[in-house]
C-alpha positions in Angstrom: 4.4 4.3 34.6 7.2 5.7 32.4 4.9 6.0 29.4 2.3 8.1 31.3 2.7 11.9 31.5 0.6 13.3 34.4 1.1 16.1 36.9 2.2 13.8 39.7 2.6 10.1 40.5 -0.8 9.7 42.2 -2.6 10.9 39.0 -0.7 8.2 37.1 -2.2 5.6 39.4 -5.7 7.0 39.3 -5.8 6.5 35.5 -4.7 2.8 35.9 -6.4 1.5 39.0 -10.2 1.4 39.2 -11.4 2.4 42.6 -8.5 4.7 43.2 -9.2 8.5 43.0 -7.6 11.7 44.2 -8.7 14.8 46.0 -6.8 17.6 44.2 -5.8 21.2 45.1 -4.1 22.1 41.9 -1.9 20.1 39.6 0.8 19.0 42.0 -1.4 18.2 45.0 -3.2 14.9 44.8 -4.2 12.9 47.9 -5.2 9.2 47.2 -8.7 8.0 47.9 -9.7 4.3 47.8 -13.3 3.5 47.4 -14.5 6.8 48.7 -12.1 6.9 51.7 -8.9 9.0 52.0 -6.7 11.2 54.1 -5.6 9.1 57.2 -7.6 6.1 56.0 -5.2 5.5 53.1 -1.7 4.5 54.0 1.0 5.5 51.6 4.2 3.5 51.7 7.6 4.5 50.2 9.8 1.4 49.8 7.7 -0.3 52.5 8.0 2.6 55.0 4.8 4.4 56.0 4.8 8.0 54.8 4.2 10.4 57.7 3.8 14.0 56.6 0.8 15.9 58.0 -1.4 13.9 55.7 -4.5 15.3 57.4 -3.9 18.5 55.5 -5.7 19.2 52.2 -3.2 21.4 50.6 -0.1 19.3 49.9 0.4 16.0 48.2 2.7 12.9 48.5 6.3 13.9 49.3 8.1 11.6 46.9 10.3 11.9 43.8 8.0 10.8 40.8 11.1 10.1 38.6 12.4 7.6 41.1 9.3 5.4 41.3 9.9 2.2 39.4 6.6 0.5 40.2 3.6 0.8 42.4 0.9 -1.3 43.9 -2.5 -0.5 45.3 -4.2 -2.7 48.0 -8.0 -2.0 48.2 -9.8 -2.8 51.4 -8.8 -2.8 55.1 -5.1 -3.5 55.5 -4.8 -2.8 59.3 -3.8 -6.4 59.9 -0.3 -5.8 58.6 0.1 -2.0 58.9 -2.1 -1.0 61.9 -4.0 2.3 62.1 -4.6 4.4 59.0 -5.0 1.6 56.5 -8.8 1.0 56.8 -9.3 2.0 53.1 -6.2 0.4 51.7 -2.6 1.0 50.9 -0.7 2.8 48.1 2.8 1.3 47.8 5.5 3.2 45.9 8.7 1.3 45.1 11.9 3.2 44.2 14.2 2.0 41.4 17.1 -0.1 42.6 20.3 -1.4 40.9 19.8 -4.6 39.0 23.0 -5.0 37.0 26.0 -6.5 38.8 28.6 -5.9 36.1 30.7 -3.3 38.0 29.7 -0.5 35.6 27.9 2.8 36.2 24.4 2.7 34.7 22.1 5.7 34.5 18.8 7.0 33.3 17.9 10.6 32.5 14.3 11.9 32.5 13.2 15.2 31.0 9.6 16.5 30.4 7.7 19.6 29.4 4.0 20.2 29.9 2.6 23.1 27.9 -0.5 24.0 30.1 1.5 25.2 33.1 4.9 25.3 31.5 6.1 22.4 33.7 9.8 21.7 33.2 11.1 18.5 34.9 14.5 16.8 34.9 15.6 13.7 36.8 18.6 11.4 36.9 19.4 8.0 38.3 23.0 6.6 38.7 23.6 3.0 39.8 26.6 0.8 40.3 26.6 -2.8 41.5 29.0 -5.6 42.1 28.4 -9.1 43.5 27.9 -7.9 47.1 27.7 -4.1 47.1 25.4 -1.8 45.2 24.9 1.9 45.2 22.3 4.4 43.8 22.2 8.2 43.5 19.1 10.0 42.3 17.9 13.6 41.9 15.3 15.6 40.2 14.0 19.2 39.8 10.5 20.3 38.6 9.2 23.8 38.2 5.8 25.0 36.9 3.8 28.3 36.6 0.1 28.8 37.0 -2.1 26.4 35.1 -4.9 27.5 32.7 -8.4 26.6 31.6 -11.0 28.0 29.3 -13.1 29.6 32.1 -10.6 31.0 34.5 -7.6 31.7 32.3 -4.4 31.4 34.4 -5.3 30.3 37.9 -3.3 32.4 40.3 -1.0 30.7 42.8 -1.0 27.2 41.4 2.7 27.0 40.4 5.4 25.2 42.3 9.1 24.4 42.5 10.1 21.0 43.7 13.5 19.3 44.2 14.5 15.8 45.3 17.6 13.8 46.1 18.1 10.2 47.4 20.8 7.7 47.9 21.0 3.9 48.6 23.8 1.6 49.8 23.1 -2.1 49.8 25.0 -5.2 50.8 23.9 -8.6 49.6 25.1 -12.0 50.8 24.0 -15.6 50.4 21.8 -15.2 53.5 20.1 -11.9 52.6 20.7 -8.2 52.4 20.8 -4.9 54.3 20.3 -1.4 52.8 20.7 2.1 54.1 18.6 4.7 52.3 18.4 8.5 52.3 15.7 10.8 50.7 15.2 14.5 50.6 12.1 16.3 49.3 11.8 20.1 49.1 8.8 21.8 47.6 7.8 25.5 47.3 4.1 25.3 46.6 1.9 28.3 45.8 -1.4 28.6 47.8 -4.5 29.6 45.8 -7.3 31.3 47.6 -9.7 32.0 44.7 -10.3 35.7 45.4 -11.7 37.5 42.4 -12.8 40.9 41.2 -16.6 41.0 41.5 -17.1 42.5 38.0 -14.4 41.0 35.8 -13.8 37.7 37.7 -10.0 38.4 37.3 -7.9 37.0 40.1 -6.9 39.3 43.0 -4.3 39.0 45.6 -4.1 39.7 49.3 -2.0 42.8 50.1 -3.3 43.7 53.6 -4.1 42.0 56.9 -7.1 41.5 59.1 -9.7 44.2 59.0 -7.6 46.1 56.5 -8.1 43.3 54.0 -11.4 43.7 52.1 -11.6 40.5 50.1 -14.1 42.2 47.7 -11.7 45.0 47.0 -8.3 43.4 46.6 -5.8 44.6 43.9 -5.8 42.7 40.6 -3.1 40.2 39.7 -1.1 41.4 36.8 -0.7 39.5 33.6 3.0 39.3 34.2 2.5 37.6 37.6 -0.1 35.2 36.1 2.4 34.0 33.4 5.6 34.1 35.5 7.5 31.2 37.1 8.1 33.5 40.0 6.1 32.3 43.0 4.0 34.6 45.2 5.5 35.2 48.6 2.3 33.7 50.0 3.2 30.0 49.6 4.0 26.9 51.5 7.4 25.3 52.0 7.3 21.6 52.6 10.5 19.6 53.4 10.6 15.9 54.0 13.8 14.0 55.1 14.0 10.3 55.5 16.7 7.9 56.7 15.9 4.2 56.9 17.4 0.7 56.8 15.8 -2.5 55.4 17.1 -5.9 56.3 16.1 -9.4 55.1 17.9 -12.6 56.1 17.4 -16.3 56.3 17.0 -17.6 59.8 17.1 -21.3 59.9 14.5 -22.5 57.4 12.5 -19.3 57.8 13.4 -15.7 57.2 13.3 -12.4 59.1 12.6 -8.8 58.0 13.5 -5.7 60.0 13.0 -2.0 59.3 14.0 1.1 61.2 13.3 4.6 59.8 13.5 8.2 60.9 11.6 10.9 58.9 11.1 14.6 59.5 8.3 16.6 57.8 8.5 20.4 58.1 5.6 22.4 56.8 5.6 26.2 56.6 2.7 28.3 55.2 3.6 31.9 54.5 0.3 33.8 54.6 1.1 37.3 55.8 1.6 39.9 53.0 2.7 42.5 55.4 5.3 40.2 56.9 6.2 37.7 54.1 8.9 36.0 56.1 6.5 35.3 59.0 5.0 31.8 58.7 1.3 31.6 59.4 1.6 27.8 60.0 4.9 26.2 61.0 4.8 22.6 62.2 7.5 20.0 62.4 6.7 16.3 62.6 9.4 13.8 63.6 8.6 10.1 63.2 10.5 6.9 64.1 9.1 3.8 62.3 10.0 0.3 63.4 9.0 -3.2 62.3 10.1 -6.8 62.8 8.6 -9.8 60.9 9.4 -13.5 61.0 8.2 -16.0 58.3 8.3 -19.5 59.7 9.3 -22.5 57.6 6.4 -23.9 55.6 4.6 -26.7 57.3 1.5 -28.7 56.2 1.2 -26.4 53.1 1.0 -23.4 55.5 3.0 -20.1 55.6 2.9 -18.3 58.9 4.1 -14.8 59.5 4.3 -13.1 62.9 5.4 -9.6 63.6 5.4 -6.3 65.5 5.5 -2.8 64.1 4.6 0.8 65.0 5.9 4.3 65.4 6.8 7.1 67.7 5.8 10.6 66.7 6.4 14.1 68.0 4.8 17.2 66.4 5.7 20.8 67.4 4.6 24.2 66.2 7.5 26.6 65.6 7.4 30.4 65.1 3.9 30.6 63.7 0.8 32.8 64.0 -1.9 30.1 63.4 -2.3 26.9 65.3 -4.9 24.4 63.9 -3.5 21.5 66.0 -1.6 21.3 69.4 1.9 20.0 70.0 1.6 16.3 70.7 3.5 13.0 70.9 2.2 9.5 70.2 3.4 6.0 70.4 1.9 3.2 68.3 2.6 -0.5 68.8 0.8 -3.5 67.2 1.4 -7.3 67.0 0.0 -9.6 64.4 0.0 -13.1 63.1 -1.0 -14.1 59.5 -1.3 -17.6 58.1 -1.7 -18.7 54.4 -2.6 -22.2 53.4 -2.2 -23.5 49.8 -3.4 -26.8 48.5 -4.5 -27.6 45.0 -6.4 -24.7 43.6 -7.2 -23.3 47.0 -5.4 -20.5 48.9 -6.8 -19.5 52.2 -5.3 -16.7 54.4 -6.3 -15.1 57.6 -4.9 -13.4 60.7 -5.5 -11.1 63.6 -3.7 -8.0 65.1 -4.0 -5.9 68.2 -3.0 -2.3 68.3 -2.5 0.3 70.9 -1.9 4.1 70.4 -1.0 6.4 73.3 -1.0 10.1 72.7 -0.5 13.1 74.9 -0.3 16.9 74.8 0.4 19.6 77.4 -1.6 22.8 77.8 -1.1 25.0 74.7 -1.5 28.7 75.2 -1.6 31.5 72.6 -1.5 35.3 73.0 -1.2 38.4 70.9 2.3 39.5 70.0 2.3 43.3 70.7 5.0 43.9 68.0 3.3 42.1 65.1 -0.3 42.0 66.2 -0.5 38.3 65.4 -1.0 35.3 67.7 2.0 33.4 69.0 2.6 30.4 71.2 2.9 31.4 74.8 5.2 29.1 76.8 6.6 28.8 80.3 5.9 31.8 82.5 4.5 33.7 79.5 0.9 32.5 80.0 -0.5 35.4 82.0 -3.5 36.7 80.1 -3.0 34.1 77.4 -5.7 32.0 75.8 -5.8 28.2 76.5 -6.4 27.1 72.9 -5.6 23.5 73.5 -6.1 22.0 76.9 -3.8 19.1 77.8 -4.9 15.5 77.1 -3.6 12.0 77.6 -5.5 9.1 76.2 -5.1 5.6 74.7 -6.9 4.0 71.7 -7.1 0.2 71.2 -8.0 -1.7 68.1 -8.5 -5.4 67.0 -8.1 -6.1 63.3 -9.1 -9.4 61.6 -8.9 -10.8 58.0 -10.1 -14.0 56.3 -9.9 -14.5 52.6 -9.7 -17.2 49.9 -8.7 -17.6 46.3 -9.8 -20.6 44.3 -8.3 -21.3 40.9 -11.3 -22.9 39.1 -8.9 -23.6 36.2 -5.9 -22.1 34.6 -7.9 -19.1 33.3 -10.6 -18.4 35.9 -10.1 -17.5 39.6 -12.6 -16.7 42.3 -11.7 -14.5 45.3 -13.6 -13.6 48.5 -12.4 -11.7 51.6 -13.8 -10.2 54.8 -11.7 -7.9 56.9 -12.1 -5.7 60.0 -10.0 -2.5 60.0 -9.1 -0.1 62.8 -8.2 3.6 62.7 -7.5 5.9 65.6 -8.7 9.5 65.1 -6.1 11.8 63.6 -4.9 14.7 65.7 -6.9 17.2 63.7 -10.1 15.2 64.1 -9.5 14.7 67.8 -8.0 18.1 68.9 -8.0 20.8 66.2 -9.2 24.3 67.1 -7.9 26.9 64.7 -7.2 28.1 61.2 -5.1 26.1 58.7 -4.2 29.1 56.5 -3.2 27.1 53.5 -6.4 25.1 53.5 -8.5 28.2 54.1 -10.4 26.3 56.8 -10.9 26.7 60.5 -11.0 23.2 61.8 -12.8 22.1 65.0 -12.2 18.7 66.4 -13.9 16.5 69.1 -12.1 14.9 72.0 -15.0 12.5 72.6 -14.3 10.6 69.4 -13.7 6.9 69.5 -11.7 4.9 66.9 -13.2 3.9 63.6 -13.8 0.3 62.9 -14.7 -1.0 59.4 -16.0 -4.4 58.3 -15.6 -4.9 54.6 -16.6 -7.8 52.4 -15.2 -8.3 48.9 -16.2 -10.9 46.2 -14.4 -11.0 42.9 -13.6 -13.1 39.8 -10.7 -12.9 37.4 -10.4 -14.2 33.8 -7.1 -14.5 31.9 -6.9 -15.9 28.4 -4.6 -15.2 25.4 -7.3 -12.9 24.0 -9.2 -11.5 27.0 -8.4 -10.4 30.5 -11.2 -9.3 32.8 -12.0 -8.8 36.4 -15.1 -8.0 38.4 -15.6 -7.3 42.1 -18.1 -5.9 44.5 -17.5 -4.6 48.0 -19.5 -3.6 51.0 -18.0 -1.6 53.9 -19.8 -0.8 57.2 -17.9 1.7 59.4 -18.7 2.5 63.0 -17.6 5.9 64.4 -17.0 7.2 60.8 -15.5 10.8 61.1 -16.4 13.4 58.5 -16.4 17.2 58.0 -19.4 19.5 57.7 -19.4 23.2 57.2 -20.9 25.4 60.0 -23.5 28.0 59.3 -24.6 31.1 61.2 -28.1 31.8 62.6 -29.2 33.0 59.1 -28.1 29.8 57.4 -25.0 31.4 55.8 -21.5 29.9 56.0 -19.4 31.2 58.9 -16.6 33.1 57.0 -13.9 35.4 58.3 -12.6 38.6 56.5 -10.2 36.5 54.4 -13.0 34.1 53.3 -11.9 31.2 55.5 -14.8 28.9 56.3 -15.3 26.9 59.5 -15.7 23.1 59.4 -16.4 20.8 62.3 -15.7 17.1 62.5 -18.7 14.8 63.2 -19.0 11.0 63.9 -21.6 8.5 62.8 -22.2 5.1 61.3 -21.5 4.9 57.6 -21.8 2.4 54.8 -20.0 2.4 51.5 -20.5 -0.1 48.7 -19.8 -0.4 45.0 -18.1 -2.3 42.2 -15.1 -2.3 40.0 -14.6 -4.1 36.7 -11.9 -4.3 34.0 -11.9 -5.7 30.5 -8.9 -6.0 28.1 -8.9 -7.3 24.6 -5.5 -8.3 23.2 -5.9 -10.9 20.4 -2.6 -12.8 19.6 -3.4 -12.5 15.9 -3.3 -8.7 16.1 0.1 -8.1 17.7 0.5 -5.0 19.7 -3.2 -4.2 19.8 -5.0 -3.5 23.2 -8.5 -2.4 24.0 -8.6 -1.6 27.8 -11.5 -0.6 30.0 -11.8 0.1 33.7 -15.0 1.0 35.5 -15.6 1.9 39.2 -18.7 3.0 41.1 -18.9 3.9 44.8 -21.9 4.8 47.0 -21.5 6.3 50.5 -24.2 6.8 53.1 -24.4 8.3 56.5 -26.3 5.8 58.6 -27.2 8.1 61.4 -31.0 7.6 61.9 -31.5 11.4 61.9 -30.5 11.5 58.2 -32.4 8.5 56.9 -34.2 9.5 53.7 -32.7 13.0 53.6 -30.4 12.3 50.7 -28.3 15.4 49.9 -29.3 17.0 53.2 -27.2 14.6 55.2 -27.6 11.0 54.1 -24.9 11.1 51.5 -21.2 11.1 52.5 -18.8 13.8 51.2 -16.0 13.2 48.7 -17.6 10.2 47.0 -16.4 9.8 43.4 -19.1 9.3 40.7 -19.3 6.5 38.2 -15.9 6.5 36.4 -15.0 4.8 33.2 -11.6 4.9 31.4 -11.5 3.3 28.0 -8.6 3.2 25.6 -7.4 1.7 22.3 -3.7 1.2 21.8 -1.4 -0.2 19.2 2.3 -1.0 19.5 4.2 -1.4 16.3 7.6 -3.1 16.2 10.1 -2.1 13.5 13.1 -3.9 12.1 14.8 -0.6 11.5 18.1 -0.1 13.3 17.1 3.3 14.5 13.4 3.3 15.3 12.6 0.2 17.4 8.9 0.7 18.1 6.0 3.0 18.0 3.1 3.0 20.4 -0.2 4.9 19.8 -3.1 5.3 22.2 -6.4 7.1 22.3 -8.3 7.3 25.7 -11.7 8.4 26.9 -12.0 9.4 30.6 -15.7 9.5 31.4 -17.1 10.8 34.7 -20.8 10.6 35.5 -22.7 13.5 37.3 -22.5 13.3 41.0 -26.0 13.7 42.3 -25.3 12.0 45.6 -23.4 14.8 47.4 -23.5 16.3 50.9 -25.4 19.6 50.4 -26.1 19.9 54.1 -24.7 23.3 55.4 -23.4 24.0 51.9 -20.6 21.4 52.3 -20.7 20.2 48.7 -22.5 21.1 45.5 -23.7 19.2 42.4 -21.1 18.1 39.9 -22.2 17.8 36.2 -20.9 14.9 34.1 -18.0 15.3 31.8 -15.7 13.3 29.4 -12.1 14.0 28.7 -10.2 12.7 25.7 -6.5 12.0 25.6 -4.1 10.9 22.9 -0.5 9.8 23.1 2.3 8.5 20.9 5.7 7.1 21.9 8.7 5.6 20.3 12.1 4.0 21.1 15.0 5.3 19.1 18.4 3.7 19.0 21.4 6.0 19.6 24.1 3.4 20.0 24.7 -0.3 19.3 22.8 -1.4 22.4 21.1 1.7 23.7 17.8 3.4 22.8 15.9 6.2 24.4 12.1 6.6 24.8 10.3 9.6 23.5 6.7 10.1 24.6 4.2 12.7 23.4 0.8 13.1 25.0 -2.2 15.5 24.9 -4.5 15.4 27.9 -8.0 17.0 27.7 -7.6 17.2 23.9 -10.8 19.2 23.3 -10.0 21.7 26.1 -13.1 20.7 28.1 -14.0 23.1 30.9 -15.0 20.9 33.9 -14.9 20.6 37.7 -14.2 17.3 39.4 -16.3 16.7 42.5 -13.0 15.8 44.2 -11.4 19.1 43.2 -11.1 21.4 46.3 -10.6 24.4 44.1 -14.2 24.0 43.0 -15.1 25.9 46.3 -12.3 28.5 46.1 -14.1 31.7 45.2 -15.5 34.3 47.5 -16.5 37.3 45.5 -20.2 36.3 45.7 -21.4 34.4 48.8 -25.1 34.1 47.7 -26.4 30.7 46.9 -25.3 29.6 43.4 -23.2 32.8 43.1 -19.8 31.2 43.5 -18.5 29.4 40.4 -15.2 28.2 41.9 -12.1 27.3 40.0 -12.1 24.8 37.1 -9.7 21.9 36.5 -6.7 22.1 34.1 -7.5 22.6 30.4 -5.7 21.1 27.4 -2.2 20.0 28.2 0.5 19.2 25.6 3.2 17.0 27.1 6.5 15.6 25.9 8.8 13.3 27.8 12.2 11.8 27.1 13.8 8.9 29.0 17.5 8.2 28.1 19.3 5.3 29.6 23.1 5.3 29.6 
């Protein structure tokens, strides 16, 4: 992870884990997708704590400090058995760096990077101290970037950001276990692109007026100074995420027990009014309490048994805003599970079950026009006369049963066979269930459905793994059938045109149907012992997604294909690491990589929801070295060029592909392209 130089930590994982993709809204906004499923179907964990931060929204990413992630793991397939709702596609686990030396000395690591395409400047630091029982860590980082560029669009207006992070850990360790207290702070000012252009020159324009006074086809042009500046537009989003949590692990008799308790607050403000730049269009605050208790029994008859309970309490409130895509609500999740794993000889068999219950409620939510500003506001208490009931009250409960059964058989020391079947559960997110309004940062009017039931998935996986001195290879296939699958489609007017308001915001409605996803993943690595330091690595993934509603059978792009399905993806690289006996230069690593993406012909064209995506190939090169600067210290210097040949391309998972409104005729909108050539340099200095 330290050798990779990408825009964010999710993009690093996408390059290294077949079957993992990301829906992007600019360089710093990547939402993980596993095997064609994302948003609330992929659970992101930070240090084992589920990340709760309005993840239904398209226009912000994962609220973590990338310089503080020491390692990561991706679990593909339903993981509801352990984590409950929202893990039907899998889990992305991010683990922060922790103190490892107990020599009573302060240790540190400094990170610094620069990326040429968008002028990204990033700096981070870790400080750790540990003795035999107590250990401490302080971490911080700051990243700033201006608008990114490509060969078609030039500088893409409103794609810069300014991000800062801080975290601290106190940990006590004894012979029986440990307890830790942890704090994190994330603060991001993220520009919001809307894609508006001049109809003749295709230069970017900006919103300067409101409502009917804002003619999207006649907005003023963005100046060259604004395009190339680190100054952010006043139309941006401000995302803050705070977290306090404790983790505990202790022996209990011949078994052991784990306990977690966490509080996190996510505040999201989107400033979308040019005439009142300090008035938030969207202002929501989500408070979450996570809890969990797990007991691992002593091993008996070659069997490990784990039983546990976990869940969360959540409360979400709109503050002083003018747009309200979702109501205020509270929910309580609780789930209990048991998991057993039996090992004997070459066999490992594991299985378990879990029962979940989610209760959620909301009071009547009224809105009315503020006579001073002319915008909508939340009407409360006795202020509801003449107001609009935008969100009627609700109180409901979802239930779910999750199951899993899998086996691993070591055929010999080199060859392993794996098989698994799992049933996953997911309650509808609040936006799927109850939305009714504009999310200004996403430029989408969302419409939910209160008749939705929970999703249930049944997935089968079969795989094989080979590991020798010369070759490592894996191959797996999966099949996933989902009942009550929830998806978005764009709404059209009576003439068949998208329903678009004066600012170009489109309307999407959630639907529910049966769905099926299946595909394969494979890796192949060649690393002959006789050729020290050489590696030839390949990773391939392919996913198909189908809407199994009988009405869409045989319609293909007109409803049979699911949205946001990645095409065939192959990453192939050749690398060479060279060790030196020099006292100054310790090593040199060289790498050339091809990132190949097939055309996506299987897209959801119904109601103009998606469009065809051509194939493209990106080529990347990198070089890195370790240089000694003291008797026992060396720093790492990494140079990388992404998209070496400055290929102009659009990923089918790039939301900016649909951000252009100067021409609403079929085929008239070109959208925004992905980032062009990017020169990157990164230094990591331990001390």
